[in-house]
C-alpha positions as a Python dict, from the first residue, in 0.01 Angstrom:
ca = {
    (1, 'M'): (0, 0, 0),
    (2, 'T'): (205, 314, 18),
    (3, 'G'): (211, 435, 381),
    (4, 'T'): (222, 197, 674),
    (5, 'A'): (-114, 301, 819),
    (6, 'T'): (-280, 287, 478),
    (7, 'G'): (-114, -48, 409),
    (8, 'L'): (-227, -195, 740),
    (9, 'E'): (-583, -75, 682),
    (10, 'N'): (-578, -234, 336),
    (11, 'L'): (-497, -576, 481),
    (12, 'T'): (-847, -605, 623),
    (13, 'V'): (-1008, -572, 280),
    (14, 'L'): (-774, -799, 82),
    (15, 'S'): (-901, -1134, -40),
    (16, 'L'): (-726, -1453, 71),
    (17, 'I'): (-554, -1474, -269),
    (18, 'E'): (-434, -1115, -236),
    (19, 'L'): (-308, -1184, 117),
    (20, 'R'): (-112, -1482, -7),
    (21, 'G'): (39, -1260, -279),
    (22, 'A'): (135, -1002, -15),
    (23, 'W'): (290, -1281, 191),
    (24, 'R'): (507, -1379, -107),
    (25, 'R'): (621, -1017, -149),
    (26, 'Y'): (710, -970, 218),
    (27, 'Y'): (844, -1317, 306),
    (28, 'A'): (970, -1445, -34),
    (29, 'T'): (804, -1783, 28),
    (30, 'E'): (459, -1933, -12),
    (31, 'A'): (225, -1877, 280),
    (32, 'P'): (156, -2192, 483),
    (33, 'A'): (-157, -2353, 342),
    (34, 'T'): (-322, -2386, 683),
    (35, 'M'): (-253, -2031, 800),
    (36, 'S'): (-574, -1845, 882),
    (37, 'R'): (-672, -1518, 719),
    (38, 'E'): (-629, -1331, 1049),
    (39, 'L'): (-281, -1471, 1106),
    (40, 'L'): (-180, -1383, 749),
    (41, 'Q'): (-299, -1026, 809),
    (42, 'R'): (-109, -1000, 1137),
    (43, 'A'): (214, -1147, 1001),
    (44, 'I'): (211, -929, 692),
    (45, 'G'): (124, -625, 904),
    (46, 'Y'): (414, -698, 1135),
    (47, 'R'): (654, -728, 841),
    (48, 'M'): (524, -400, 695),
    (49, 'Q'): (590, -223, 1025),
    (50, 'E'): (928, -387, 1052),
    (51, 'E'): (1025, -249, 712),
    (52, 'A'): (886, 96, 792),
    (53, 'F'): (1024, 137, 1146),
    (54, 'G'): (1298, -125, 1178),
    (55, 'G'): (1292, -462, 1349),
    (56, 'L'): (1404, -572, 1691),
    (57, 'N'): (1760, -491, 1790),
    (58, 'R'): (2021, -768, 1818),
    (59, 'R'): (2016, -771, 2198),
    (60, 'T'): (1639, -821, 2207),
    (61, 'L'): (1656, -1097, 1945),
    (62, 'L'): (1924, -1281, 2143),
    (63, 'R'): (1723, -1246, 2464),
    (64, 'L'): (1410, -1381, 2296),
    (65, 'K'): (1605, -1675, 2159),
    (66, 'A'): (1744, -1751, 2506),
    (67, 'L'): (1398, -1732, 2661),
    (68, 'T'): (1258, -1962, 2393),
    (69, 'I'): (1530, -2219, 2455),
    (70, 'D'): (1483, -2198, 2836),
    (71, 'R'): (1108, -2238, 2803),
    (72, 'Q'): (1129, -2527, 2555),
    (73, 'T'): (1386, -2706, 2768),
    (74, 'A'): (1179, -2657, 3083),
    (75, 'R'): (877, -2809, 2913),
    (76, 'G'): (1080, -3094, 2765),
    (77, 'R'): (958, -3004, 2416),
    (78, 'T'): (1148, -2861, 2125),
    (79, 'A'): (1159, -2861, 1751),
    (80, 'N'): (1537, -2845, 1773),
    (81, 'K'): (1665, -3190, 1872),
    (82, 'S'): (2008, -3051, 1961),
    (83, 'L'): (1855, -2901, 2276),
    (84, 'H'): (1808, -3255, 2405),
    (85, 'A'): (2169, -3349, 2335),
    (86, 'T'): (2414, -3407, 2615),
    (87, 'P'): (2583, -3085, 2719),
    (88, 'T'): (2934, -3059, 2582),
    (89, 'L'): (3177, -3102, 2867),
    (90, 'K'): (3512, -2925, 2871),
    (91, 'S'): (3807, -3159, 2881),
    (92, 'G'): (3914, -3219, 3238),
    (93, 'T'): (3559, -3204, 3373),
    (94, 'K'): (3509, -3475, 3635),
    (95, 'L'): (3179, -3650, 3686),
    (96, 'I'): (3138, -3833, 4015),
    (97, 'R'): (2859, -4080, 4088),
    (98, 'E'): (2803, -4312, 4378),
    (99, 'W'): (2649, -4645, 4284),
    (100, 'Q'): (2574, -4917, 4539),
    (101, 'G'): (2821, -4780, 4792),
    (102, 'Q'): (3107, -4730, 4546),
    (103, 'V'): (3220, -4393, 4409),
    (104, 'H'): (3283, -4380, 4033),
    (105, 'E'): (3481, -4098, 3872),
    (106, 'V'): (3475, -4015, 3499),
    (107, 'M'): (3683, -3749, 3326),
    (108, 'A'): (3591, -3577, 2998),
    (109, 'L'): (3875, -3592, 2747),
    (110, 'E'): (3970, -3347, 2471),
    (111, 'D'): (3854, -3571, 2187),
    (112, 'G'): (3496, -3597, 2320),
    (113, 'Q'): (3565, -3931, 2484),
    (114, 'F'): (3560, -4018, 2854),
    (115, 'A'): (3816, -4183, 3082),
    (116, 'Y'): (3693, -4431, 3341),
    (117, 'A'): (3886, -4692, 3538),
    (118, 'G'): (4198, -4651, 3324),
    (119, 'K'): (4017, -4693, 2991),
    (120, 'S'): (3875, -4458, 2729),
    (121, 'Y'): (3506, -4477, 2630),
    (122, 'R'): (3322, -4297, 2351),
    (123, 'S'): (3006, -4236, 2556),
    (124, 'L'): (2878, -4196, 2909),
    (125, 'T'): (2614, -4458, 2833),
    (126, 'L'): (2880, -4724, 2785),
    (127, 'I'): (3032, -4630, 3120),
    (128, 'A'): (2692, -4632, 3295),
    (129, 'H'): (2632, -4981, 3153),
    (130, 'K'): (2972, -5097, 3276),
    (131, 'I'): (2898, -4964, 3626),
    (132, 'T'): (2539, -5087, 3660),
    (133, 'G'): (2531, -5391, 3433),
    (134, 'T'): (2205, -5261, 3281),
    (135, 'H'): (2112, -5009, 3015),
    (136, 'W'): (2106, -4651, 3141),
    (137, 'S'): (2118, -4318, 2970),
    (138, 'G'): (2473, -4214, 3056),
    (139, 'P'): (2392, -3841, 3076),
    (140, 'R'): (2097, -3920, 3303),
    (141, 'F'): (2299, -4160, 3518),
    (142, 'F'): (2560, -3889, 3578),
    (143, 'G'): (2300, -3618, 3643),
    (144, 'L'): (2343, -3421, 3320),
    (145, 'K'): (1983, -3480, 3211),
    (146, 'K'): (1661, -3528, 3403),
    (147, 'A'): (1427, -3817, 3347),
    (148, 'R'): (1134, -3734, 3120),
    (149, 'G'): (853, -3584, 3320),
    (150, 'A'): (1082, -3488, 3608),
    (151, 'V'): (997, -3153, 3764),
    (152, 'D'): (1218, -2923, 3967),
    (153, 'G'): (1099, -2921, 4325),
}
């Protein structure tokens, strides 16, 4: 596999064992056991071209990552659990929620806690429980997260 074109052409004639060996050379890991022959060829071919001509530039990589996160979040699916975490609020951020005719105001504090009704709480969920008397997701109660299955309209 000397030139890129020659190397790419060779991928089509390699045995599965040879493809797995090429995968190890290009990715420095074992190929996934369930990966199809065609996908092995494509992935190895991509890596060969990347080495020959250079990969994506930093700006493109960052944009792709942002699009992936946006798409995963929109679908409500992700392999990265941190995407489902409550957004980090800057200290001083006020959350206002009306519940049964009464307005409730919560302020984010510097230490990651929240101030409500003259007391400090470690989570919005505790505050939502105090306000409603029932279990609520605090981030959902204060509008920071949508209910599962909710769609923008």
